[in-house]
N, C-alpha and C positions, 0 to 999 in steps of 0.2 A: 819658363826659364827662371833659374835661381840667381841670387845675388852673386854667388861665387862665379857663375858664368860671365856676368857683367865685369867683374874684377879681372877675370882671366883674359877677357877680350879688350881690356883697356890698353891703350898704347903704352902708358906707364902707370904704375901703381905706387908712385911715391907718395907717402903721407908726410906732408910738411908739418913741422913741429916748431913750437916756440916756447921759451921759458916764460913762466907767469910773471916774472919780474922785468921782462923787457918792456920797452915803451910801445905805445900804440903806433908811434911813427915808425918804429922798427918793424912792427907787424905789417903796416901799410907797405913798407919797402919790400918785404917778402911777397906780399900779394902782387905787387906790380912787377917785380922781377920775374916771378914764375907764372904770372897770369892765372892766379888761383883766387878763390873767394873764401877759404876757411883754413884755419890752422888748428891742429891739436895742441892744446896747452899742457905743458909738463912742468913739474917741479924740478929742483936741482938733482933729484935722484932718478929722474926719468919716468916718474909715476904720472899717469894721466890725471890732470886736474880739471879738464874741461875742453871747450872748443870756443874759438873766437872767429867771428865772421866780419866781413865788410859792414854788414848791417849793424852789428853790435857796436862797431867803432863809430859809425854815423850817429847812432843813438846817444853815445856818450858826448859826442861833439854838440849835438842839439841840446842835451840836458845841461851841459856846463856853460855853454855860450861864451867860451873864452879859450884861452890857450890850453890845449890838451896835449901839447908835445911831451910833457913829462908824465902823463897819466900812464899807469901800468896796465898791461894786458889783463892782469887779474881783476881789474876794476871794470872790464868790459865783457869778459867771457861768460859763457853759460857754464856753470859748475858741473862737475862730473855727475853729481847726484841728480841733476836735471837733464842730462844728455838723453836724447832720443836716438836710439840705435837700432840696427837690424843684425840678424845672424846671417852668416854666409849661406845657410840652407833655406832662408826665407825666399819666397817667390817675389819677383820684381813687382807684381801687382800689389803686394803688401807694402813694399817700399814706396810705390807711387801714391798709395792711399795715405801713408804716414806723411809724406812730403806735402801732399795737397791739404790734408786736414790741419797740419801744424804750420803751414805756410813757411817752410824752410827749404833750403836749397842743397844741403849736404847732410849725408847720413854716415856716421862711423859704422864700420862693419866689423863684427867680432866673430871669432871662432874659439870656442872653449875659453872664454873670458880674455882672449888676447886680441888686440886690435890688429886686423889684417889689411885694412884698406878704408877708403872713403869713397862713397858713390855720390855723384851729384845728380841733380835733376836732368842735366844734359846727358849724362851716362845712361840714365834710365830711358830717356826718350829715344836715344840712339838705339839701345837694345830692343825697344819695342818696335821701332821703325824697321830694324833689320828683321825681326821676327815677322812683321807684317809683310815685308817684301818676299821673304821665303815662302810664306803661306800663299801669297798671291801667285808666285811662280809655280808652286805645286798645283794650285787649282787650274792655272792656265795649261800646264802640262797635261793634267787629267782631261780637261775639255778637248784638247787637241789630239789626245790619244798617245801622247808621249810619256804618259805616267809609267814609271818603272814598275815592273811586276815584282811581286815579293816571292 
């Protein structure tokens, strides 16, 4: 199964975005309002500058040990040049490997250098579980003689 199949099967493929000059509190508000864990960070022109996650904000809170309410998203984000991404034609096994090795939860997905979505660890686990269930059903059908002839 490819990443594009995961995106196609998602209930919604909204990529939430935030301006790099917004505050961390504004980012947290978007996280909680939409029950998400990452935001694509953009500049005023809509160009991707990076990604910010809940974990990034917690790290800033720990490091500053004070009032972070006026800290900007740009001070917590992973910059675009350090983004770990996948292509829509990559296999989900590759995405799982990337997420596991890098201990991250969200992967931006690109097609021809354009952002087309985000996949989370939950999206990938669901896709793999669905794949496993279908395979199990095919094997059960085969064993019981209900396997469709080609």
